[in-house]
C-alpha positions in Angstrom: -6.4 -44.6 -46.5 -7.1 -46.3 -50.1 -4.5 -47.6 -52.3 -5.1 -47.9 -56.2 -3.4 -50.7 -58.2 -3.4 -50.3 -61.9 -4.9 -53.3 -63.9 -1.5 -53.8 -65.8 0.8 -53.8 -62.8 3.8 -54.7 -65.1 5.3 -57.2 -62.5 5.5 -60.9 -61.9 2.2 -62.0 -60.4 3.9 -63.2 -57.2 5.7 -60.0 -56.8 2.5 -58.1 -57.3 0.6 -60.2 -54.7 3.5 -59.8 -52.1 3.5 -56.1 -52.9 -0.1 -55.9 -52.5 -0.1 -57.6 -49.0 2.7 -55.3 -48.0 0.5 -52.4 -49.0 -2.5 -53.8 -47.1 -0.5 -54.5 -44.0 1.0 -51.0 -44.1 -2.3 -49.4 -44.7 -3.7 -51.2 -41.6 -0.8 -49.9 -39.5 -1.2 -46.4 -40.7 -5.0 -46.7 -40.1 -4.4 -47.6 -36.6 -2.0 -44.8 -36.0 -4.3 -42.2 -37.5 -7.3 -43.6 -35.5 -5.3 -43.3 -32.3 -4.4 -39.7 -33.1 -7.9 -38.8 -34.4 -9.5 -37.3 -31.4 -6.6 -34.8 -30.9 -6.5 -34.0 -34.6 -10.2 -33.6 -34.8 -10.0 -31.0 -32.0 -7.0 -29.3 -33.6 -8.8 -28.9 -36.9 -12.0 -27.5 -35.2 -9.9 -25.2 -33.1 -8.2 -23.9 -36.1 -11.5 -23.5 -38.1 -13.5 -21.7 -35.3 -13.2 -21.0 -31.6 -15.3 -23.0 -29.1 -18.8 -21.8 -28.5 -19.4 -19.4 -25.6 -22.4 -18.9 -23.3 -24.2 -15.5 -23.7 -22.4 -12.6 -22.1 -25.1 -11.6 -19.6 -25.5 -11.2 -16.0 -26.2 -14.6 -14.2 -26.8 -14.7 -10.4 -28.0 -18.3 -9.8 -26.0 -18.7 -6.6 -28.3 -16.8 -4.1 -26.0 -16.7 -1.1 -23.1 -15.4 -3.2 -25.4 -12.9 -4.8 -26.6 -11.5 -1.5 -23.2 -11.2 -0.1 -21.5 -9.6 -3.2 -24.5 -7.2 -3.5 -23.8 -6.0 0.2 -19.9 -5.8 -0.2 -20.1 -4.1 -3.6 -22.6 -1.5 -2.3 -20.2 -0.7 0.7 -17.2 -0.6 -1.8 -15.6 -3.5 0.2 -15.3 -5.3 -3.0 -14.7 -4.2 -6.6 -14.0 -6.3 -9.5 -15.5 -9.3 -11.3 -16.7 -12.8 -10.3 -17.5 -15.9 -12.6 -18.6 -19.3 -11.5 -19.3 -22.2 -13.9 -20.0 -25.8 -13.8 -18.9 -27.3 -17.0 -20.0 -25.0 -19.7 -22.9 -23.6 -17.6 -22.3 -20.2 -16.1 -24.0 -20.3 -12.6 -22.8 -16.7 -11.7 -21.4 -13.7 -13.6 -21.4 -10.3 -12.2 -19.2 -7.1 -11.8 -18.9 -4.5 -9.1 -17.5 -0.9 -8.8 -15.7 0.8 -11.7 -13.1 0.0 -14.1 -11.8 3.6 -13.8 -13.1 5.9 -11.1 -11.2 8.9 -12.4 -12.8 8.7 -15.8 -16.2 7.5 -14.4 -15.9 4.2 -16.5 -18.2 1.4 -15.4 -17.1 -2.1 -14.9 -18.3 -4.4 -17.5 -18.7 -8.1 -17.9 -15.9 -8.1 -20.4 -13.6 -5.7 -18.6 -10.0 -6.5 -19.1 -7.9 -7.1 -15.9 -4.2 -7.6 -15.4 -3.7 -11.3 -14.5 -0.4 -10.7 -12.7 1.0 -14.2 -11.7 -2.0 -16.0 -13.1 0.0 -15.5 -16.3 2.4 -18.1 -15.2 0.2 -21.1 -16.2 0.2 -19.8 -19.9 4.1 -19.9 -19.8 4.0 -23.3 -18.4 1.5 -24.6 -20.9 3.7 -23.0 -23.8 6.6 -24.9 -22.6 4.6 -28.3 -22.2 3.1 -27.6 -25.8 6.7 -27.3 -27.3 7.6 -30.6 -25.4 4.4 -32.3 -26.9 5.8 -31.2 -30.3 9.3 -32.7 -29.6 11.0 -29.2 -29.6 12.3 -29.3 -26.1 12.1 -31.3 -22.9 11.5 -30.0 -19.3 14.5 -32.0 -18.5 16.7 -29.9 -20.7 19.5 -27.8 -19.2 18.6 -24.0 -19.1 22.0 -23.6 -20.5 21.0 -25.5 -23.7 18.7 -22.6 -24.5 20.1 -19.5 -22.8 23.5 -18.2 -24.3 25.8 -16.9 -22.9 24.9 -18.9 -19.9 26.6 -18.3 -16.5 28.4 -21.3 -15.0 26.2 -21.1 -11.9 23.2 -22.0 -14.0 24.7 -25.2 -15.3 22.7 -27.6 -13.0 19.4 -25.7 -13.6 16.8 -27.6 -15.6 13.6 -26.2 -17.2 11.7 -28.3 -14.7 13.3 -26.4 -11.8 12.2 -23.2 -13.2 8.7 -24.4 -13.8 8.5 -25.4 -10.1 10.3 -22.5 -8.6 13.3 -24.8 -7.5 16.0 -23.1 -9.6 17.7 -21.3 -6.8 18.1 -18.3 -9.3 17.3 -15.1 -7.1 14.0 -13.3 -7.9 13.8 -9.8 -9.1 13.0 -8.5 -5.6 16.0 -10.3 -4.2 18.4 -8.4 -6.7 20.0 -5.1 -6.2 18.2 -1.9 -7.4 14.8 -3.5 -7.3 13.4 -0.1 -6.8 14.8 1.1 -10.1 13.8 -2.2 -11.9 10.3 -2.0 -10.7 9.7 1.3 -12.2 11.7 1.3 -15.4 11.1 -0.5 -18.6 13.6 -3.4 -19.3 14.2 -5.4 -22.3 14.2 -9.2 -22.1 18.0 -9.3 -22.8 18.6 -6.7 -20.0 16.6 -8.8 -17.5 18.5 -11.9 -18.4 21.9 -10.3 -18.1 20.9 -8.7 -14.7 19.8 -12.2 -13.4 23.0 -13.8 -14.6 25.2 -11.6 -12.3 23.9 -13.6 -9.2 24.9 -17.1 -7.9 22.3 -19.6 -6.8 20.5 -19.2 -3.5 20.4 -23.1 -3.1 21.1 -26.2 -5.0 18.4 -26.7 -7.8 15.6 -29.1 -6.8 16.2 -29.0 -2.9 14.0 -26.0 -2.1 11.0 -24.0 -3.4 11.4 -20.2 -3.5 8.8 -18.2 -5.5 10.7 -16.9 -8.5 9.4 -14.6 -11.3 12.9 -14.6 -12.9 12.4 -18.2 -13.6 9.3 -17.7 -15.6 10.9 -14.8 -17.5 13.6 -17.3 -18.5 11.1 -19.8 -19.5 9.4 -17.4 -21.8 12.8 -16.6 -23.4 13.1 -20.5 -24.0 9.9 -20.5 -25.7 11.2 -17.9 -28.1 14.3 -19.8 -29.0 12.4 -23.1 -29.3 9.6 -21.7 -31.4 11.5 -19.2 -33.3 9.1 -16.4 -32.6 8.6 -13.8 -30.0 6.9 -15.2 -26.8 4.0 -13.0 -27.2 3.4 -14.0 -30.7 3.7 -17.7 -29.9 1.0 -17.7 -27.2 -1.3 -15.6 -29.3 -1.0 -18.0 -32.3 -1.0 -21.1 -30.2 -3.5 -20.3 -27.6 -5.5 -17.0 -27.9 -6.4 -17.0 -31.6 -7.5 -20.6 -31.9 -9.6 -20.4 -28.6 -11.1 -17.0 -29.6 -9.6 -15.1 -26.6 -9.8 -11.8 -28.3 -9.6 -9.8 -25.1 -6.5 -11.6 -23.8 -2.9 -10.6 -24.6 0.5 -9.4 -23.2 1.2 -5.7 -22.0 4.9 -6.4 -21.8 5.4 -3.5 -24.4 3.1 -1.2 -22.4 0.9 -0.7 -25.4 -2.3 -2.4 -24.3 -5.5 -0.6 -24.5 -8.9 -0.7 -22.5 -7.6 -2.2 -19.3 -9.4 -1.5 -15.9 -7.2 0.8 -13.8 -5.6 -0.7 -10.8 -6.1 0.6 -7.3 -4.9 0.5 -3.7 -6.4 1.4 -0.3 -4.4 4.2 1.4 -5.3 6.4 4.5 -6.2 9.1 2.1 -8.7 6.9 0.2 -8.6 4.8 -3.0 -5.6 5.5 -5.1 -5.0 4.7 -8.7 -1.9 2.6 -9.6 -1.3 3.6 -13.3 2.4 2.5 -13.4 2.2 -1.3 -14.1 5.6 -1.8 -16.0 4.9 -5.5 -16.6 7.9 -5.5 -19.1 10.0 -6.8 -16.1 7.7 -9.9 -15.7 7.1 -10.6 -19.4 6.9 -14.3 -18.9 5.7 -14.2 -15.2 2.9 -11.6 -15.0 2.4 -9.5 -18.2 -1.0 -10.9 -19.3 -4.4 -9.4 -19.2 -7.8 -11.1 -19.8 -11.6 -11.1 -19.0 -13.7 -13.3 -17.0 -15.2 -15.3 -20.1 -11.8 -15.5 -21.9 -10.4 -17.1 -18.7 -13.4 -19.5 -18.6 -12.6 -20.6 -22.2 -8.8 -21.0 -21.2 -9.7 -23.0 -18.1 -12.0 -25.4 -20.0 -9.5 -26.0 -22.7 -6.5 -26.7 -20.3 -8.3 -28.8 -17.8 -10.6 -30.6 -20.3 -7.7 -32.1 -22.3 -7.8 -29.7 -25.4 -4.3 -28.3 -25.1 -1.8 -30.7 -23.9 -1.1 -34.4 -24.1 -2.4 -36.4 -21.1 1.1 -37.0 -19.7 2.0 -33.4 -19.9 -1.1 -32.2 -18.3 -0.7 -34.7 -15.5 2.9 -33.4 -15.0 1.6 -29.8 -14.9 -0.8 -30.4 -11.9 1.3 -33.1 -10.2 3.1 -32.3 -7.0 6.7 -31.6 -7.6 7.6 -30.6 -3.9 11.1 -31.5 -2.8 11.4 -33.9 0.2 10.7 -32.2 3.5 9.0 -29.2 2.1 8.0 -27.2 5.2 4.4 -26.3 6.1 3.1 -22.9 5.1 1.9 -20.8 7.9 1.2 -23.8 9.9 -0.7 -25.6 7.2 0.2 -28.4 4.8 2.0 -27.2 1.9 0.3 -26.7 -1.4 1.4 -29.0 -4.4 3.7 -27.0 -6.6 2.9 -28.0 -10.2 4.0 -26.4 -13.4 2.7 -22.7 -13.2 0.0 -23.9 -11.0 -0.8 -25.2 -7.5 -3.1 -27.8 -6.0 -4.4 -27.6 -2.5 -7.5 -28.0 -0.3 -8.3 -24.4 -0.1 -11.7 -24.9 1.5 -10.0 -25.9 4.7 -8.9 -22.4 5.4 -12.6 -21.2 5.7 -15.4 -21.7 8.2 -17.3 -23.9 7.8 -14.6 -25.8 6.0 -14.9 -28.2 3.0 -12.1 -30.4 1.6 -12.5 -30.7 -2.0 -9.0 -30.3 -3.8 -8.7 -27.4 -6.1 -6.1 -26.5 -8.9 -5.4 -22.7 -8.9 -3.2 -19.9 -8.9 -3.2 -16.3 -7.6 -2.0 -13.1 -8.9 -1.1 -9.6 -7.4 0.4 -6.7 -9.3 0.0 -2.9 -9.8 -3.4 -2.5 -8.1 -4.9 -6.0 -9.0 -5.5 -9.1 -6.9 -6.9 -12.2 -8.5 -7.5 -15.9 -8.2 -8.6 -18.7 -10.7 -9.5 -22.0 -9.2 -10.9 -25.3 -10.5 -12.5 -28.3 -8.9 -11.6 -31.2 -11.2 -14.1 -33.9 -9.9 -17.2 -31.7 -10.2 -15.8 -29.6 -13.1 -16.4 -26.3 -11.3 -14.5 -23.0 -12.3 -14.3 -20.0 -10.1 -12.7 -16.7 -11.2 -12.5 -13.6 -9.1 -10.6 -10.5 -10.6 -10.2 -7.4 -8.5 -8.8 -4.2 -9.5 -7.8 -3.5 -5.9 -4.5 -4.7 -4.6 -5.6 -4.6 -1.0 -8.6 -7.1 -1.4 -6.4 -10.2 -0.8 -8.7 -11.7 2.0 -11.9 -10.6 0.2 -10.8 -12.3 -3.1 -9.8 -15.5 -1.4 -13.1 -15.7 0.8 -15.3 -14.9 -2.2 -13.6 -17.7 -4.2 -14.3 -20.1 -1.5 -17.9 -19.1 -1.0 -18.5 -19.4 -4.7 -16.8 -22.7 -4.8 -18.7 -23.9 -1.8 -22.0 -22.9 -2.9 -21.5 -24.4 -6.4 -20.5 -27.7 -4.8 -23.6 -27.6 -2.4 -21.5 -27.2 0.8 -22.6 -24.8 3.5 -21.8 -21.3 2.7 -18.4 -20.1 4.5 -18.7 -17.0 6.6 -15.1 -16.2 7.1 -11.4 -17.4 6.9 -9.5 -19.4 9.6 -6.5 -18.0 11.2 -3.2 -19.6 10.5 -1.8 -21.9 13.1 
C-alpha cells in the first residue's frame, strides 16, 4: 500500500511530520496483515478466476495387482462401479466396470455420475465450517439459535453435537412411519417438523448414534446463516470455484445422467430407481464423479477450503469418554462429517497407516472415499450395487496398500 502526500500539505510542519509518521506506521501494520492473509487470498482469487487444473480423463492402470484383481472381479460381475487412486495430483489408477444402466445398455464411463449417499455429509460439515471461518456462526451455537420454532427438548443441542452424531435427536429410521417417509417426497420444513415431535434419546455429548436428521438440520442452518438455499450455497462456494461440473444435489429429484443403482436379489440384479433423497437433503443427496471427488479431496485436505483450525477440528476425534469398541475393534475417531481410523488393520495382511474417510450407501449405491495424509494418497471406490459392501471396502484397502507399497491384501479379517 502506498500513500501520496501533497506538496502543499496545508498544515503545520510538526503536524505534518507527525501525521506522516502515523501513516507510515499504519501502512506497516496493514502490510503485515495483508502479508499474513496473502496465501489464502491468492488462492481465493485463483479459485474465483479458474478451477484447478485436472489430469487427463483417461484410463490409468499403474497398480498391476489392483488391475489384475479388478479385471477378474469385473469380468465375473462380482464388482461394478468405478475406482480411482491418486498420489498427490498424479493418478495411479482410474477404471470403470460393468454398466451405468443395464436396462438401457448404457456403458459405465470414467465420468459417470454416482449417488454419494452419506459421503455427502463432509460437504455439509465443510459448509458449516466455512460459515464459521467467515464469522457468520460458530459450531458452539445452540441449534435453537438457528431453527425456529425450536422444541424445548433441543435446547441443549449445539451444532457441534449435530456434526459429530452426538445430539440425541432420533434418526429418520427411528421415527414412526419410516416406510412412508422413505418413499415419499418431503420438504425441508416437513422433515424438521417431524423430527421436532420427538424427545432426545440421550443427553447431547454423552453418546454417539449415527443420525441423518442432524445433518439435515445442519443444512437448514447453512440456509439461515448464508441467506440462500443449501444447494445454492454449496454450488457457489465449492462446486463452481473448483470446477466440479458433474457434482450437485438431487434433493429435488431433477438430476440428470446419474448411473442406475442396483441390488442383488435371488432373482438377479434388480434396479433401484426410487432414490427419494429429498429426505436426506443435507445428509446424502449429492452425486458426483471420480475426478470431481479427487478435486474435492485435494482442496479439502490440502488446505484450500478451510482455515487450519477449522480443518483440524473437522478431522479431530470428538468421541465422548468411554466410547465403546465397534464390533470388537477400537472405535473410529468421529470428526465433523468424516472419520479417522486405521482401516488397513481390518484386512490381511494388515497395515496400520491412518486414513481419513467416509462411506455411503443409499438407493442401490455403495461408496467409500479415503485419504492417507502422510503420503497424500486418495482412494475413491464408487459402486452402483448396494450389496457390494465387502467388495468396496476390500478394494479400497487393496488400492491403498499397493499405492503405499505394502503387501497386497487378499481378504478381510472377521470381527472379534
